[in-house]
N, C-alpha and C positions, 0 to 999 in steps of 0.2 A: 504494498501500501504506501509506503514511504518511498520506495523509490522505482517506477516503473519499468522495466526494460526497454520499451521505445520512445527514441529523444531526439524527433524528427524532427520538433522545431520550439518555441522558445517555451510555447505554453506545457505540452510533455517534459520538458525538464524541468519546468517550476512546479510540480505536484505538489512538494512538500510547505511552501511557502504559503501555498492555498489552504493545507489541512492546515496548520499553526492560525494562517488569519481566520477560518471556522472557529477553531478553540475561542480565539481571540476575542470571538464576534461584529469584526471585521469585514466580514464577507456573509452576508445576505445575497446578494446575486455575483455569479461565479462564473468561470468561463471554461470550455474543454472543448476540444479539437476532436475535431473527426478525420475519418481515415484520407480525405481528401484535402487535409489541410485546410478547411473553414472554421473559424472561429467562431465560436456561439455563448447565447450569456442563457444559465441557468439558474433555479432558484432552488438554494437548499436549504433544507427542513434543518439540518444540524446547525447550520450557521443561525438560521433565522431564530432558535432556539438559545445559542450563546448568545445571540446579539440582546434576546427579551432579557436573560439571566443579569446581564454586565450590566446594562442601561436601566435595571430594577434597583439594582444596588447602589449605582450611581446616582438614580435620584431619589432616593430613600436616603443615602447619606446625605443630599443635599440638605434635604429637610430637613435631618438631623443635624444638621451644620447652622440652619437660620432660626431654626426654634430655640437651640441650647447656646445658641451665640460661642460657636467653636471658634476659637483663634490660638496662634501660634504667638504672630511679631505681637498683640499685646499682651499676654503674656509673661515675654522679656522686655518690654518698655513700652510704655502709650506714646504714641507717638503726638502731636496736635492737630493731627487729623482726626486722632482717636478711630471711632470702628470706620469712617470712611472711607480708610485707607483699604480695610477688610472686604468693604462692600464693593470699590471700584474690583479689587483684583474676583471677587465672589459674580459680578456682573458680566462680566469679562469671560470668565470662564466658563459661565454657563453660556452667552451668548456661543463662543465657538463651539463647545460642546455640543449646542442643540444643532448648529448647521454639520459640526463635523459627524455627528449622526445621519444626516440623511448621505452628506460627501463621503464618506471614506466605506460602509458594508455596502451601497447599492451605486453610488453613479461610479466611484473611482474601480470598485473590487469589479463590477459587472460590465466593465468598458470593452467590449469588445474589437471594437472599430482600430483604437490604437495598436494592441494585438496582432490583428490580423494586419496590418500595414508593417509589422515587424517580421512576420512570417512571410512573407507576399517579398519583402527588401532580402530575407535568406537566401528565400528561393533564385531571388535575380545574382545574388551571389555567387549558389551554387552553382549556376547555369554557364559561368565563367571562370569554374573549375578552382575554385577559394572555398573553404572551408572555414564552416561557421562553429565555433567551438561550444558547447552547452554545458560540460561534466564538471567547470567549476559553480555551477548553479545552487546546487546542497552547500556546499564549502559555504557562500556566500550569506545563505539561508542561517545557517548556525551561527557565522559568526554575528548576524543581527542579532540574532535571539539573544545570543552571549553579551552580549552589549548593553540591551536592554533590560536585562536582567542586572547588570551590574549598576545602570543607570539608577533604576527601581529604590535595589539594595545603597545605594549612597544618599539617593533621595531618605526612604526611611532613615537613615544612621545620621542622618545631618538633623532630623528636625527632631531624633530620638536625643540627640547628644545636646543640643539646642538645650531642651527641657529638663536633662537627667540631673543638673549640679542646682537646678529650684527645685529639684521635686514634684515638680508639676506632671499630672498624669498627661498624660500622649492622648488626645482626640482622634480618635479611631478614625470615625465620618469623614472629619478634616484633610487627613491622611487622607485618605482614601479618593478623599476627590482629585488633591494635589496629584498624589500618583498616576489617577484615572486621567486628568487632563495630560500630562506629560507624555501618559503613553499614548494616546490619540496622535500629540504633535508627535511624536518620535514614529509613528508607523506613518505620516504624512511625509515627512521625510524621507525613512525609507523607500517609500515608491516612490517618490520624485527625484529622487538621486537614481534608484536603478534606473529606471530609466530613461534618464539622462545617460547612463554608463551604456547603456542598450545601445543609443545611437551615437556614443563615442564610437563605441567599438566598432561599429558597423562602419562610421566614417575614417576611422582608422583602416580599415583591408579595402576601402574605396583607396583611400591615397596611397597605399602601399602598390597598389592596381595601377594606378594613374604613374605613380612613380618608377615604374617599372619598363615604360613605354619611354624609348629614349624619342627625344624632339625630331631627331635627324628621319628616324622611322614613319613619323605623321606625313601623310599627305595630306597638302591642305585641296579642300573642294575647289569645283570650280577652274582648276586647272589641270589641262587635256597632259595626259603623260607624252611622252616622245614616243616615237617608233621604237626607237633602240632600247627600249625598258621591256625584259625577256617578264616571260612571263610567270615565274619566279618570282619577282619583284611586285608583278601586278596582284600575285595572289596574297603577298606578305602586307600589301600596302590598304588591301581589301581586310581582310583577317584584324587588320590594328586600328583601318576607321571602326570597322563592326565591336573593337571591342570599346574602343571610346564614345559609341553613341548607347549602348550598354550599359556604363557608367556615368554616359550624359542620363539616364535614364533612372537610374537607381540615383544619384545626385538628387532630381526631381523629385522623386517615393523617398526618400530620408526629410526631403523639404517640408512635404508634405504633415510627415512623423511630426517635426518638431514644431510647426502649425497646430495639430493635434493635441503635444504636448501642453501649449499655451492656454486651448480653448479648456482642457482639463485642471489644468494645475495654477490657472492664472489666481482666479478669486481665493480658492484655500491657502495658497500661498501668502496673498496679501493680507489676508488674516489670519494666518499664524506668525507672523511676521512683525503684524500693527501689534498685537498680542504680548508679542516678548519684549517689543519695545517701550509697552506700556509701562509692563513689568520690570524691566530693565530703570527705568525712569524712576516709578514710587520706588523701588528698591534701596536706590540710589539717595533716594529725599530721606528713606528710613536712618541709613546710614550718616549722612551730615550732620542730621539734624541728634542722634544719639550721641555720638563725637563730639557736637559743637554743645550740649547737654552733660559734658562729663561724665560718661556710663564706662568708660574706661577705668573710670575712679574704684567701681566695682569687677573686677576683673575677669571671675566667673560668668555672671552675666553678659557683662561684653564681648567674649570669644562664643560665648555661647548664638549671642546675637551675630555676630559676623558670621557663623559659617554657617546661621539658616540665611541670611541676607544674601552671601558672595553665593550659595550655594543656586540660588536664583539667578543672579545675574550670573553667573559662568553658565550655567544651563541656558539661560535667554540669549546668553554670547553667540552660544557655541550652533545653536540653531541655525540662526542669520549666517554665520559663517559658512556652514557647511549649504548649505540654498546657494552662496555668493561661489563657492570654491566648486561644487561641480555644476555651476551655473557654466560658471568662468574657462572651465575646463573643459566642456565639450564646445564652445564658441574656440577655443583654441584650436582646435581638433580641427572645425571647419574650416577657419583660416589657414590653414598651412597649406603648403606650396602644392602639393599633389593635387589638389582643388581645384588650380588654375592653372594645372598645365596645357 
């Protein structure tokens, strides 16, 4: 079940990640590949059950968090914003979660258009006698799961450490809401970056094909060949011309795939980055106010406060950095010399 024998396309090779997404409730509409390499969307009952379970726990935790006014920050230091800072965090996290509630398990997970484009691109690449490697997909999935587990573990530890020295009770519902929101953010980041990696690898293959063609072998169209040119040269030039035409077709397909990526991920990336920017600004304000109020005179409280605040700042900065880094790396591959020969 975890490792199907057939790996004829990217959808078949990503079987493991779809299972994990169903368990995480991030896949109500999933995709599958037919024997003709046609990608279809389908409803999954197991994914729907997981989706209902996780979001039921989330909304229950939100209700308990509001009704009991659970907080971590005001337990450490009561800022001038008092509870208004917590309210801002709760509102933006709730809005983000409600949007992601539809976007991640239904729209992104069940999108067959983008995967169909990748499958068609891979077929065109194989027609040029080039191979596409799918063997590392499961390793990437395992690595992503390890990273996600590490992030959740450090998040829980940072909250526990912040409250431990003050002998305060760990607000379980508040912690779950924080972890759930971070997990949804991580899923969006992982899916977006994985799709960019797919595009970047295929641009890299295209660049290698174009770079292998010598400029002296390219015959410019509309120029009549002299009679002295032998048939071997004509066949070679025709072969090179067909190869360049096929590369041009692949480049157009990759451009359409990039446009699909913009349509699918544009708004959700904007909301994710906006949420993290607001959290960065809020937590920097908390840090400056607490420092100006001489909270450092209480070392244990100040250290716990710094751990809680800086974890959120570092996580938010990391999300923004990863978005920019993978986007720029894909653009850099597109702009390499091979694509313009």
